[in-house]
C-alpha positions in Angstrom: 64.8 105.1 134.2 65.2 107.0 130.9 68.2 108.9 132.3 70.1 105.6 132.8 69.3 104.5 129.3 70.5 107.8 127.8 73.7 107.5 129.8 74.2 103.9 128.6 73.7 105.0 125.0 76.2 107.8 125.4 78.8 105.6 127.0 78.2 102.9 124.4 79.5 105.4 121.8 83.0 105.1 123.4 83.7 102.0 121.3 82.9 103.9 118.1 84.9 106.9 119.4 87.9 104.6 120.1 87.6 103.0 116.7 87.7 106.4 115.0 90.8 107.3 117.0 92.5 104.1 115.9 91.5 104.6 112.3 92.7 108.2 112.2 96.1 107.0 113.5 96.3 104.4 110.7 98.8 105.0 107.9 96.3 103.7 105.4 93.7 106.3 106.4 96.3 109.0 106.5 97.2 108.3 102.9 93.5 108.6 101.8 92.7 112.3 102.4 89.0 111.9 101.6 88.5 109.1 104.1 90.7 110.9 106.7 88.6 114.1 106.5 85.3 112.2 106.9 86.6 110.1 109.9 88.0 113.3 111.5 84.6 115.0 111.0 82.8 112.0 112.7 85.4 112.1 115.5 85.0 115.8 116.1 81.2 115.4 116.3 81.3 112.5 118.7 84.1 113.8 121.0 82.0 116.3 123.0 79.2 113.7 123.5 81.6 111.1 124.8 83.4 113.6 127.0 80.1 114.8 128.6 79.1 111.2 129.3 82.5 110.6 131.0 82.1 113.7 133.1 78.5 112.8 134.1 79.5 109.2 135.0 82.4 110.5 137.1 80.1 113.0 138.9 77.6 110.3 139.7 80.3 107.9 140.8 81.9 110.6 143.1 78.5 111.1 144.7 78.0 107.3 145.0 74.4 107.5 143.7 72.5 106.2 140.7 70.8 108.5 138.1 67.4 108.4 139.8 69.0 109.5 143.0 70.8 112.2 141.1 67.5 113.5 139.7 65.9 113.4 143.1 68.9 115.3 144.6 68.6 117.9 141.9 64.9 118.4 142.5 65.5 118.6 146.3 68.2 121.2 145.8 66.0 123.3 143.5 63.2 123.1 146.0 65.4 123.8 149.1 67.2 126.7 147.5 64.3 128.0 145.4 66.4 127.9 142.2 66.7 125.9 139.0 69.5 124.2 137.3 69.8 125.9 133.9 71.6 124.4 130.9 75.2 125.4 131.4 77.9 125.7 128.8 80.3 123.8 131.1 78.9 120.6 132.6 79.6 119.9 136.3 82.6 117.6 136.9 82.9 117.6 140.6 80.6 117.9 143.6 82.4 121.2 144.4 81.3 122.7 141.1 77.7 121.7 141.8 77.9 123.4 145.2 79.5 126.5 143.7 76.7 126.6 141.1 74.0 126.4 143.7 75.7 129.1 145.8 75.8 131.5 142.8 72.3 130.7 141.8 70.8 131.6 145.2 72.6 135.0 145.5 
């Protein structure tokens, strides 16, 4: 299941993300502006990836299904409602948001 592996990789970045947070709060790093700027840049690049992984994990957990079931559910919804899930600027965080998206897409 490639989807599971991708999610595992994204979630594994949380350790690096936490480490960057800790380093940025360190007085030693704050006194070294060059290092602070680089760490802050790395942090800002990683932040949306980690947040997206957290939202996806929460959604899957709320549904009580694994990633393969999520894929099958998505395909079934696309077939049932004759629509396609497009890339959205705002990832789904709740089951209600998924339902709202489907309702809007089939209008």
